N, CA and C of each residue as an Amber inpcrd file, in Angstrom:
protein
   303
   0.6480000  -1.1360000   0.5600000  -0.4030000   0.2100000  -0.3010000
   0.5050000   1.3680000  -0.2020000   0.2780000   2.5070000  -1.2300000
   1.2300000   3.9920000  -1.1100000   0.2660000   4.5600000   0.3630000
   0.3740000   4.4810000   1.4560000  -0.1990000   5.0390000   2.4930000
   1.0670000   6.2660000   2.7140000   0.7390000   7.4380000   2.9730000
   1.0470000   8.5010000   3.3200000   0.7750000   8.3100000   5.3690000
   2.0290000   8.7620000   5.6920000   2.0760000   8.3110000   7.1470000
   3.0010000   9.1970000   8.0940000   3.0030000   9.7060000   8.9500000
   4.2850000  10.1440000   9.4520000   4.2850000  11.2960000   9.6530000
   5.5110000  12.4140000   9.4470000   4.9920000  14.0230000   8.8410000
   5.9600000  13.9950000   7.6960000   4.8070000  14.9010000   6.7790000
   5.3300000  15.1380000   5.5600000   5.2290000  16.7700000   4.4230000
   5.0400000  16.5800000   3.5710000   4.4600000  18.5670000   2.4970000
   3.6780000  17.6760000   2.0750000   2.8960000  17.9390000   1.3420000
   2.0350000  17.3780000   0.1120000   1.8080000  19.8160000  -0.1450000
   1.4980000  19.0990000  -2.0230000   0.3050000  20.3500000  -2.6060000
   0.0750000  20.1280000  -3.3270000  -1.3670000  20.2210000  -3.3050000
  -2.1670000  20.4160000  -4.3970000  -1.4500000  21.1890000  -5.8530000
  -2.7240000  20.6840000  -6.6180000  -2.4100000  21.3020000  -8.0910000
  -2.8660000  22.7700000  -8.3630000  -3.5580000  23.2810000  -7.3820000
  -4.2200000  24.2280000  -6.7370000  -3.4520000  25.1190000  -6.3210000
  -1.9010000  25.0550000  -5.4330000  -1.2330000  25.3210000  -4.6080000
  -1.4400000  25.6760000  -3.3160000  -2.6410000  24.5460000  -3.5140000
  -2.4940000  24.5710000  -1.8500000  -1.5040000  23.8860000  -1.2690000
  -1.5820000  24.0760000  -0.0730000  -0.1340000  22.8590000   0.7720000
  -0.4670000  22.7810000   1.9820000  -0.3030000  21.9010000   2.3560000
   0.1840000  21.7940000   3.8970000   1.0810000  20.4070000   4.2280000
   1.7010000  21.1020000   5.6380000   2.7360000  20.9170000   6.5510000
   3.1070000  20.2480000   7.2090000   2.8580000  18.5240000   7.8870000
   2.5160000  18.1020000   9.1590000   2.3080000  16.7090000   9.3530000
   1.4700000  16.4640000  10.1910000   1.0950000  14.4230000  10.2570000
   0.3730000  14.0960000   9.4250000   0.5540000  12.9010000   9.4060000
  -1.1820000  12.0830000   7.5580000  -1.0840000  10.9450000   9.3830000
  -1.6100000  10.4210000   8.4660000  -2.0930000   9.3060000   8.7700000
  -3.2490000   8.6000000   8.4780000  -2.9590000   7.4000000   7.7230000
  -3.4370000   6.3250000   6.9220000  -5.0380000   8.1760000   5.3080000
  -3.0590000   8.7040000   4.4030000  -3.5360000   9.5510000   3.4550000
  -3.6210000  10.3320000   3.9150000  -4.5830000  11.0160000   5.8410000
  -5.7320000  11.9500000   5.7990000  -4.5430000  13.0400000   6.5750000
  -4.9870000  14.3070000   6.4720000  -4.2510000  15.3140000   7.2840000
  -4.3130000  14.6570000   9.3600000  -3.3220000  14.5470000   9.5250000
  -4.6390000  13.9930000  11.2020000  -2.7160000  14.2300000  11.7930000
  -3.2100000  15.4870000  12.9560000  -2.6810000  15.8770000  14.1820000
  -1.9330000  17.0720000  13.8200000  -0.7020000  17.3780000  14.1400000
  -0.3010000  18.4010000  14.2080000  -0.0580000  19.0930000  11.8540000
  -0.3440000  19.9190000  11.7060000  -0.2510000  20.9720000  11.0090000
  -0.4340000  22.3010000  10.6020000   0.1860000  23.0150000   9.5390000
   0.3540000  23.7430000   8.9160000  -0.5460000  23.9010000   8.1300000
  -1.8680000  24.5600000   7.1360000  -2.2490000  24.3250000   6.1160000
  -2.6240000  25.6550000   5.2250000  -2.1430000  26.0700000   3.5840000
  -1.8480000  27.2380000   3.7020000  -2.7510000  27.2460000   2.0210000
  -3.8860000  27.6130000   2.3480000  -4.3160000  28.6300000   0.8230000
  -3.8920000  29.4080000  -0.7360000  -4.8260000  29.1330000  -1.4970000
  -3.8770000  29.7580000  -2.5520000  -4.1400000  31.1020000  -2.8430000
  -5.3480000  31.4910000  -1.9790000  -5.9850000  33.2820000  -1.7710000
  -4.9190000  33.3470000  -0.7330000  -4.2620000  32.0390000   0.2070000
  -3.0620000  33.0840000   1.8280000  -3.6500000  32.6320000   2.3490000
  -5.0550000  32.3300000   3.0590000  -5.6230000  31.7520000   3.9040000
  -4.6750000  31.3750000   4.5800000  -5.0220000  30.7640000   5.9380000
  -3.8600000  29.7180000   6.4280000  -5.3660000  29.3010000   8.0170000
  -4.2690000  27.8210000   8.1710000  -4.7620000  26.8770000   9.5670000
  -3.7930000  26.5690000   9.6120000  -3.4710000  26.9380000  11.3760000
  -2.1670000  26.1560000  12.1160000  -2.9940000  25.3110000  12.8940000
  -2.5210000  24.4970000  13.7620000  -3.5700000  23.6870000  14.9090000
  -3.4940000  22.2280000  14.1930000  -5.0120000  21.1370000  14.4780000
  -4.5930000  19.9790000  15.0950000  -5.8600000  19.8050000  13.6450000
  -5.6110000  18.6580000  13.3090000  -5.9130000  17.9950000  12.2820000
  -6.8140000  16.5800000  12.7650000  -8.0730000  16.0760000  12.1450000
  -7.9850000  14.8360000  12.6820000  -8.8740000  14.1290000  11.4100000
  -8.2420000  13.4890000  10.7150000  -8.7320000  12.6300000   8.9130000
  -9.4650000  13.6800000   8.2300000  -8.7760000  14.8090000   8.1700000
  -8.2050000  15.9920000   7.1240000  -9.4700000  17.1500000   7.2030000
 -10.1540000  16.9450000   8.8900000 -10.3700000  17.8560000   9.1540000
 -10.1000000  19.0300000   9.7470000 -10.0030000  20.3080000  10.0480000
 -10.0170000  21.1230000  11.4230000 -10.5680000  20.1610000  12.4520000
  -9.7200000  20.0950000  14.0670000 -10.1730000  19.0910000  14.9730000
  -9.7720000  19.2520000  16.2970000  -9.9100000  19.7450000  16.9570000
  -8.7790000  20.5340000  18.5290000  -8.5500000  21.8210000  18.1310000
  -7.5700000  22.3170000  18.7950000  -7.0700000  23.4500000  18.9430000
  -6.4550000  24.4560000  17.5270000  -6.7920000  25.1880000  16.8610000
  -6.3430000  25.7710000  15.9320000  -6.2570000  27.2300000  16.1740000
  -6.1670000  28.0870000  14.8670000  -5.1930000  29.4360000  14.5430000
  -6.2500000  29.1140000  12.9140000  -7.2600000  30.3570000  12.8670000
  -7.2010000  30.4720000  11.0570000  -6.5600000  31.2910000  10.7940000
  -6.3020000  32.0370000   9.9030000  -6.1730000  33.8900000   9.5760000
  -6.3960000  33.9230000   8.2510000  -6.7290000  34.6940000   8.1860000
  -7.6500000  35.6300000   6.6550000  -6.0890000  36.7770000   6.9020000
  -6.6470000  36.1970000   4.8550000  -5.4960000  37.5310000   4.0740000
  -5.7730000  38.9020000   5.2440000  -7.1380000  39.3200000   5.2070000
  -6.6450000  40.5450000   5.2650000  -6.1490000  40.6400000   6.7300000
  -6.1690000  40.5750000   7.4820000  -5.3590000  40.3730000   9.1130000
  -6.3060000  39.2980000   9.9870000  -7.7720000  39.1120000  10.0190000
  -8.9550000  38.5230000  11.2910000  -7.7810000  37.3010000  11.4990000
  -7.9380000  36.4940000  12.7560000  -8.0170000  35.7540000  12.8350000
  -9.1430000  34.6030000  13.5740000  -8.7820000  33.8580000  13.9980000
  -9.8750000  32.8420000  14.8870000  -8.9190000  31.8220000  15.3800000
  -8.8150000  31.7630000  17.0380000  -8.0090000  31.1140000  17.8280000
  -8.8750000  30.4320000  18.0590000  -9.0400000  29.2330000  18.4810000
  -9.9070000  28.7700000  19.7630000  -9.9260000  26.8680000  19.4280000
 -11.4100000  26.4950000  19.2000000 -11.4990000  24.9270000  19.2540000
 -12.3050000  24.8300000  18.0030000 -12.0580000  24.0020000  17.4940000
 -12.5800000  23.3810000  16.3900000 -12.9820000  21.9350000  15.9980000
 -14.4110000  21.7750000  15.3220000 -14.9250000  20.2860000  15.1390000
 -15.5280000  20.1180000  13.9550000 -14.9670000  19.2140000  13.4870000
 -15.2290000  18.3500000  12.2710000 -14.6700000  20.0210000  11.0990000
 -14.2930000  20.2620000  11.0290000 -13.6160000  21.6160000  10.5010000
 -14.4260000  23.4700000  10.6560000 -14.9280000  22.9920000  11.6250000
 -15.9420000  24.3840000  11.8230000 -15.6930000  24.9450000  13.4290000
 -15.6720000  26.0220000  13.2520000 -15.2370000  25.7800000  14.6520000
 -15.7200000  26.6870000  15.1890000 -15.8720000  25.8580000  16.7670000
 -17.2920000  25.2550000  17.7230000 -16.2740000  25.0100000  18.6860000
 -16.8740000  25.8340000  20.3680000 -16.2900000  25.8250000  21.2570000
 -16.2640000  27.5480000  21.4420000 -15.3990000  27.8490000  22.4310000
 -14.4320000  28.8050000  22.8600000 -13.2960000  29.1510000  21.6960000
 -13.5640000  30.6130000  21.9670000 -12.1450000  31.1180000  21.0080000
 -12.7470000  32.5270000  20.5990000 -11.2500000  32.8720000  20.3660000
 -10.6780000  34.2840000  20.5210000 -10.7790000  34.8060000  18.7420000
 -10.8080000  35.6300000  18.7670000 -11.1850000  36.2940000  16.6500000
 -10.8790000  37.7870000  17.5330000  -9.9030000  38.5120000  16.5810000
  -9.2030000  39.4220000  16.4560000  -9.5170000  39.7960000  14.8450000
  -9.6130000  41.0980000  15.2190000 -10.7510000  42.0710000  13.4860000
  -9.2040000  42.7360000  13.0870000  -9.4640000  43.2600000  12.0480000
  -8.4890000  43.4080000  11.3210000  -7.4630000  44.8310000  12.1000000
  -9.0060000  45.3880000  12.8020000  -8.1110000  46.4520000  13.8940000
  -7.4810000  45.9390000  14.7480000  -6.9450000  44.7380000  15.2280000
  -6.8060000  44.1520000  16.7440000  -7.2450000  44.2190000  17.1950000
  -8.3710000  44.1040000  17.7810000  -9.7090000  44.3100000  18.8350000
 -10.0320000  42.4380000  18.9860000  -9.7630000  41.9750000  19.9840000
  -9.4710000  40.9740000  20.0490000 -10.8990000  40.6360000  21.1080000
 -12.1300000  39.2910000  20.8790000 -12.9220000  38.8900000  21.5390000
 -13.1780000  38.0930000  21.4890000 -13.8210000  37.1550000  22.6880000
 -13.5070000  36.3100000  23.2090000 -14.9450000  35.5560000  23.5090000
 -15.5030000  34.2720000  22.6390000 -16.6000000  34.2910000  22.1150000
 -16.7200000  32.6550000  22.1620000 -18.0730000  32.4680000  21.4650000
 -18.1040000  30.7310000  21.4320000 -19.5140000  30.0240000  20.1790000
 -18.8630000  29.7930000  19.7350000 -19.0670000  29.5000000  18.4950000
 -19.7600000  28.0620000  18.6920000 -20.7280000  27.1240000  17.3990000
 -21.6010000  26.0640000  17.1620000 -21.3650000  25.6450000  15.7930000
 -20.6810000  25.2650000  15.4930000 -20.8680000  24.5550000  13.7170000
 -20.7520000  25.7140000  13.1440000 -19.0720000  26.7410000  13.5880000
 -18.5680000  27.0700000  12.1680000 -19.5670000  28.6350000  12.4050000
 -20.9700000  28.7450000  14.1710000 -21.4160000  29.7240000  14.5970000
 -21.2390000  30.4250000  14.9400000 -20.2610000  31.9250000  15.2150000
 -21.0150000  32.5420000  16.9340000 -22.1020000  32.2330000  17.5420000
 -22.1370000  32.2830000  18.7060000 -23.3950000  32.2950000  19.5620000
 -23.4300000  33.3390000  20.8310000 -22.0990000  33.7230000  21.3130000
 -22.1040000  34.7400000  21.9060000 -21.0570000  35.1120000  22.0440000
 -20.5750000  37.0720000  22.8490000 -19.3440000  37.0190000  23.3180000
 -19.4730000  36.3920000  24.2910000 -18.4410000  37.2150000  25.3370000
 -17.6450000  36.3190000  26.6660000 -17.5280000  37.4710000  27.2670000
 -16.8670000  38.1770000  26.7250000 -16.3530000  39.8550000  27.6240000
 -17.0730000  41.2310000  26.4200000
């Protein structure tokens, strides 16, 4: 079998790039995913999806640093605006439920 396991780098045809841990051909463990438009995710993956703790950075400077489940923000996290304002909130399946501060 030709399975990707352990540490490695993968570059897709569209210039998406992943550097990190692999398990059975899937992003699994800690890694850094860079999208062709410059967005980035740095954190935990499970079976090709953002799961656990991680930071998503948009090209315009916004950031979400917090918990993820099945590829979406889920749980507590910090959102930073383009101007640097940082707020703590609760997310569920990618939707912000409320601010905590």
